[in-house]
N, C-alpha and C positions, 0 to 999 in steps of 0.2 A: 336390819341394814348391813348390807355386805362388805367388809373390808377391802377397800381397793387400794392394791399395791401401786406404791410410789414409784415410777421408775426412776433409777438412781444413775444419774451422768457426773462421769467423773472426768470426762474431757469435754472440751469448749466444744460448741455446736459447728459441725462441718468438719471434724476429724474423720479419717479413716483409720480401719483396724484390720487388718487380715492375720489371722492366725492359724497355727497347728500345719496342717500338710498343705492347704491353700497357699499360704505363706512361702513353703518350701517351695510348693511346684511353679508359682508366680516367679520367684526370684531365680530359679534354673532356668525358666524359660527364658526369661530376659537376659542371662548371662550367654545361653545358647544362642541367642537370638545377634548379640554382639560378636560372638566368634563365629557365626554363619555369615555374619555380614563382610567380615574381611578376610575369610576363609579362601575365598576364590583368587585371592590376591599372592598368595605363597604360591614360592618356587620359580623357576626359570621360565616357564610358562604361566606364570598368574597372572591375571588382566590388571588394569588400572581401574580406578574410581575416580569420577569427575565430583566433584563437592563444592556446589555454588553458595555460598554465604550471604546473608541478610543484605548486604550491602552489594552483592551480584559478582563480586571477584570469584572467579572460577582457578581451581585447584586439581590439577589433573596430576593422580600419582597412587603408586599403591604401597608406599609405607605405612604401615599399620597406624603408628602412634598418629602421623599428621591427618588419617582420615578419622579417627577416633577424636581426634581434638577438635576437628572442625565441625562434627558430626552434631556437634551441642546435645550430648544425651541428657536425659531427665531421670530415668528410671535410677532408683538407691544401688539395688544390686548391680545393674550396668554400669554405673558410674566406678564401683569397686573393680571392674574388668579392665576400665578404661585405666584405672591407677597402674594395674601390673605394666600395660603397655608403656607408661610415663617412665616406671622406675626401672623397664628393661633399658629404654632410652637413655636414662641419664647413668646406669652403670656398665651398660655396654655399649650402648648407640645403635644397637643392631638386634635383630632377633623379635622386635616387639609382636609380628602378627604370629610368630611360632607360639610365644608365652601366649596370648590369648587364645589361639585355637586349643593349646593343653588345656587351659582352665574349663573352656567350653565342655570339652569332652569329658573332662573328669567329674563334671557335674551332671552331665549326659548318663554317665556308667554309674554315677550314683544312684541316680533314679531309678534305675532298673532294681538297685538293692532296697529301694526305699519301698518300692512295690512289693518286693517282698517279706516286708515287714520287719527290715533291718534295721537296727534303732540308729538315729542318725551318730548319735557319738562313738559308736561301734565303726563306721564309716571312717568318722575324722580319726579315730586311732589307727586303722589298717591304713590310710592315706597318709599318716604322718611316719610310720614305721617303713613305708615303700619309700617317700620321699628322701628321708635318712638315707637309706639302702642304696638310693637311686645315685647320689651323689657321691659314694664309696664306689659304685660299679662306673661311673663315667671317670672318677679320677685314675682309675686302673685302666680305664680303655685310652687314656689320652697319651698322644705322642708328646715330648718335650721340643720348647721351639728358642734358640736364641735369637740375639739381633744379627750374627752374621748368616742365619738362614735366609737370606734375599728370595730365594725362588718360593719357599713355601709361605713366606707373606707376602710376596706378590699373587700368590696363588689363594691365599686367604680374601685380598683386597678383591681379588677378580671374582671369588665366588659371593661375594657380598654386593658386586655389582649386577651381578648376572639377572636378567630378567627384569632390571630397572630403565629406565629410559636412557640410561647412560652405557647400555650394554655395547653399542655399536665403537667405543672409545675405550674398552675395559683396561686394553694391554697399555695404552698411553697412562692413563688416568691411575691403574695399579702403581706403575711405574715410579710417578709422581708421588704417590701417597705414601710409598714404603721409603722414599728419599727423604719426604718433609718428615714423617714421624721419626725417621732414625736421627735427624740432625737435632731435634727436640730433647731425644732422650738426655736425662740425667742421671749418675747413681750417686744414690747416699748410703753408705754401711754396706755396700754389695748389693744393693736394693735398687729397682730401675724403676725411677719415676717418670712418668709420662703427663703433661698436663696438655690435652689435645686443645687448649682455649689458644696455645702458643701458635697452632697454625691457624693462621687468618684466613677464614675464605672469602674473597673478594669476586661477587658476579657481575659480568657485565654481557649485555645484551649485543648480539652482532658477531660475525665470525661463525665458526663452527665451533662443536664440542672439540675438535683437534686442536683448535687453538689456543686451548687452556695450557697454561705453563705455571712451573715453580718458579719464586722467585726467594733466592737467598738473601732475604731481608723484608721489607715492607713495602707494600704498594698502600698509598693514602689518597682516598677520592676525593683530595683539596687540589688546586692550581697556584701557582706561586702569586704572590698578593700584589708586584706591581710588575707590568710589562717591561720597565729597563733592567729589571734583572737578567742574570746568565739563564739560558734555558737549561743549562746542567753544570754538572761540577764535578770535576774529578777528584780522588782522594781528598773525600768529604770529610770534613770535620763538625760534627752535629752537635749542636746544643739544642735541649728541650727545655722549655720555660714555661712556669706553670703561672706567670704571672702577666697582668696585661703590659706590653710597650706602648704606653699612654699616660696621661697625665692624670695623677689620680685625684678625684672630686673629693671634697670635705666627707666626713662621715656625718656629720651634724649641718642643719640650715646654717649659712655664712653669709652676710653680704660685703662685696668690695665696693668699697666706696671711692668714686675718682672722679676728682673735682678739675682736672687738667687732661687737654686730650694728648699731650705727652706721654703721660700715666700708662694710657691705652697700650701705646706703642712699647714702652718699658716692661710693660705686664705681658704682650705678646711675645717680646723677646725673651724675656723670662723663661716663657713656657717652651720655646725653641730650643735655649739653651739647655734645659733641662732632657728633652727628647733626646740632642745630638749627645749630650753625656751618656744618656742610657745607650745608645748605639754604639758610640765609642768603647764604652765597658765591654759590650758585644764582641768586639771587632779585636780588641786588644786579647782577650783571651785567645785568640787566635780562631776563631770559629769562623766558618764561612758559608754553613747552613743553619738556619733557624726553624725549629718548629713549635711554634707558639699556640699553648692552650687557649689563650683568650684573645683581645682584639688587637692589632696593631695599629697605631694614628696613622692617618693620611702622609703625614709631616715624617713621621719614623720610616715610613715604607720608601719615603723618598733617600732620607740620610742612606737607608740600609744599600737601595738601587745605587748609589753613588758610589758606595766602598765595594761593588761587585757581588754583594751577600746574596744568597738563595732563603726568601721567607716563605713561610707558609702558616697561616693563623686559622684559629679557631678549629683545632685539630682534637677530635673525640678523646676523652679519658683513655680508653681502651687502647686506642692506637699510640698513646705517647708510651703507656706501659710497654705496648708491644716494639715501640723504636726504641725503647731504653732496654730492651732485653736483646733487641737484634744488632742494635751498635755499641752496647756498651756504655753508654750514655747516663750520667744521674741527672734525673729532674730537678730542675734549680727553680725555688720560689724567690729568692732576692738575688739581682742581679749583682748588689754591692760583694756577696759572696762567690760570685761566678769567677773561676780558676780555670787553667789548660786541665786539671785533673777531670773536669765534670764531662769534659767534649767525648762525643763517641766517634767511632770511624766506618764510615762507608766509602766503598771503590767507587761508585758512583751513586750521585743524586741528579736524578734528570724529570722533568715533565714531559709527557707523552700524552699524547691522543689515542685514546681505546674507545672505538666508536665515535660517538661525539663529545666526548668530555674528555678534557683534562684530568690526569691523574700524577700524581708525585710518584715515581719510583726511588726507593733506597735500597740498592741492590750491592750485591759482593761484599757483604759485611764478613769479618774473621773466623767469627765463630757463632754464627746465630744462632741463637735458644729461640727464636720466634722467627717463621716464615711465613710468607703468603702463597695460596695457590688462588691464580686470578684465573676465573672459571668463565667460560664461552659458551653462547648457545644462541641460535639463531632466532627463538623468540624467547619472552619473558616465563613462560611456563615450562620450554625445554631448559633454560638454562636453570629455573627453581627446583626442578626433578634431578639434574645435573648435580646440585648442589646437597640435595638430600641424599643421592647415591654415594656421591664422595665423603658425606659426614658419615653414612654406616661404614666404606671403606675402611677409613681412617678410626673409626671406633675399635673395629674387631682388629686391626693391624697393631692397635695400642694395648688392647684388652689381654691379646696373646703374648706379646713381649711382659706387659706384666706379670700375667699369670704362669707364663711358659710352659701352657698346656695349647694343644691343639687336638683337634678330632677329622673325620671325614665328612663331609655332609651328605647329600642325597639320600636321607633318610637311614642310612647306615646305623647311627648310635641308637635311633631310637628303636630300630628291631633287635638290635643286640643286647638293650637296656629290658626292653619287655621280655627278651630270651629268658635273660638273667634274673631278672626278678616271678618268672613264673617258679624257676627250680627254686628262688629264695622262700616262695610261699610254700613249696612242700613242708618247710621246716616248721610251720605255724599252724597251730589248732586253734579249732574255734571259728567264729565268723569274720575274724580279720583276716584271715585267710582270703575270703570271698573279696575282702577289699584289697588288698594286693593284689589279687589276679585282675579285678576291675582296672586299677591303677597301669597294671602291666598292657591291659588291652589298648587304654587310653593312648598311650605313647605311640600307639599304632597309627593314630590319626596323621601324624606328620608324611610318611610314607605314602599312606591312602590318598591324603590330599594332593601331596606332588603328581600321583597319579592320574584322580580324577581329573587335577586343571591342564594335563595333558594330553585328555582325551583318551586315556587308558583304561583296561577294564581292573579296578582297584581289587578285584579279590584275587586275579591271576598274578596281579604283581607281586601283592603281601604273600600267597603261596610261595612263589620263586624263592621273594627274599629269605623267607623262615628257612626254606630246605639249604640254601645258600650259606645261613648263618648256621644252621645244623652243622651243617660240612666244615665249619672251622674259618668261614671267611666273613673275620669281624668286620670289614668295611664294604662288605658287600649291599652297596645301593643300586636307584635306579637312574637309568639313562635316560630321562624324559624324552627326549628326542628321539629314540628309537625303540623305546620300551622294553629293553633288555636289561637283565642283572648287571651291574659291572663293579671293579673295584673302583670304589669313589676315592680313595687315597691314589692310587696309579692314573686315575683321570683327573688328577688335580682339584678337585671340589674338596675344598677344605675349611674348616671354621674354628674360631676361638674355642676351646672348652667353657670359657665362663657363661659363652652365650646359651649353652645348654644347660649348665648347672644352676644359672639365675633364672633361666626360663623354668623349670621344673620346679624349683624351689618357690618361686613367685605364682606360680598356677596352684600348687599344692595347697600352700596357705590362703590364698583367696576361696578356693574350693571348699576347703574346712570349714573357712570364716561362715561363707555364704551358707553352707551345710549345717552349723549350728543356728541359725537364724529361725525362730519357729512362730516370730510374731513380729508384725510390720505395724508399726504405729504412725499414722502421717498426720502432723496438725493440719487445721486447716489453713487455707493461704490468705483469711482475709486481714489486710493491712492495720497493725494496730492503730488506735485513733492518740495522734500528739498530743492531746490533753481534754479536758472538760469543753466537749463543744457546746453548741447555745442551747441543745436539747438534750443535754445528759445528763441535766441536774445535778452538774458537779461529780457525777461517778467516775470521771477519769476515762471513760469510755470503757468500764468494763463489761465483758460481754456476761450474757444471761441475768443482769439484775435489772429484774422487772419488778 
């Protein structure tokens, strides 16, 4: 009798497992596909993508992170690449496509080494050495920038918007961006602090991109609560209230028994007196503009209007915080504590019609630490793309000021970086040298892609760029409109150093992580049973219990 070997299953039915080279190849392929998808959006001549979600909403953009988030990617390795874009977006606000394309290329170059039987850990070590060296090279390359270098800051904003939907108005927008960022700069111990949340982006369809304006204060997407109130208030003393101007209802269930009709009137009169007292308290503080985070009773609105006060209700919490920063007002929760010290100042508070909606402008604040960019665009899609372009511009300018470093764009830093890395690799021995050389080659994907997207011959362009860099032109980049090699710095193509350092380190780290994976174990998608079903025999839905 032959002994049959019983197969042993250590994982539930339906699990999938790929190991060794197959797993590596699959992961690299997935990462490369993600990079290929958004590679065509890079640069001034990059194309846009139209993404339609499950509800049929359409997004037209060439913003890397927006495309990747909307694509709903499933593959685990591809998801890791999307994470790079998200990190780049939160850290710098721009350069998401660069980071993803670099990661894809690093893995593509690693694949050729894997084919030559170079062990993954050797490649990982080489990449780690190269990434550390790259950051040093980039820091040495960078020029310094301060908040007084308006021209450089404007050039940074313009470079960020080139190739985006807002490019036609980049002069105007870059001017507004630099003014906006400079107005919210705060200094602490000689360090520059910039919270870009303090620049509120309010977009309204209608008009053209040229109608975009910077307001030294806040635009609230609300109208005054009562038509009897003034349309505008000059020399406004602003009060911010975080409680309802209404009669409080009891916390627990309570009954009020009324036995006499006169008591009803007395009860209503008392409510009216309470509301009038609230309004009197507000007026006594000297306030003439009220922003309330909660509701305002109809009767209270009437009293406020009679006193000639301007009131807005149900203002978002984020807007309340922004108003406090812009006007210098303190948010008040209890009206009994309200005093003149809690009030903020604005030169003008007025209700204005923008498109077909009324909005409240709080303008001409003394030293606003929160400002608003009111973005316009003829259609919803255009306004959305303008907003994304402006976000990139704001992120770049803020990042340049925070770190104080700027490099030229147009593929110049990448070619210089590749050149320096190749020199550095000569000092290494063993197989790590191969990996560092591959890392250097991968950096050239950026100028190569810029050339390809512009319909130029990438080999010719790269050869010209390399020879210019060998002659000592460290900012030699490609002019995608003429196909010529130019001095990118002289041509006002500038980017913050942080874009490059963040993109290189994120791409290198994710490439290393993916290369170390040699086993992918995916459990089955079967939904777990909530409990013993009718025919489960009380086994609690345990799989494989036959």
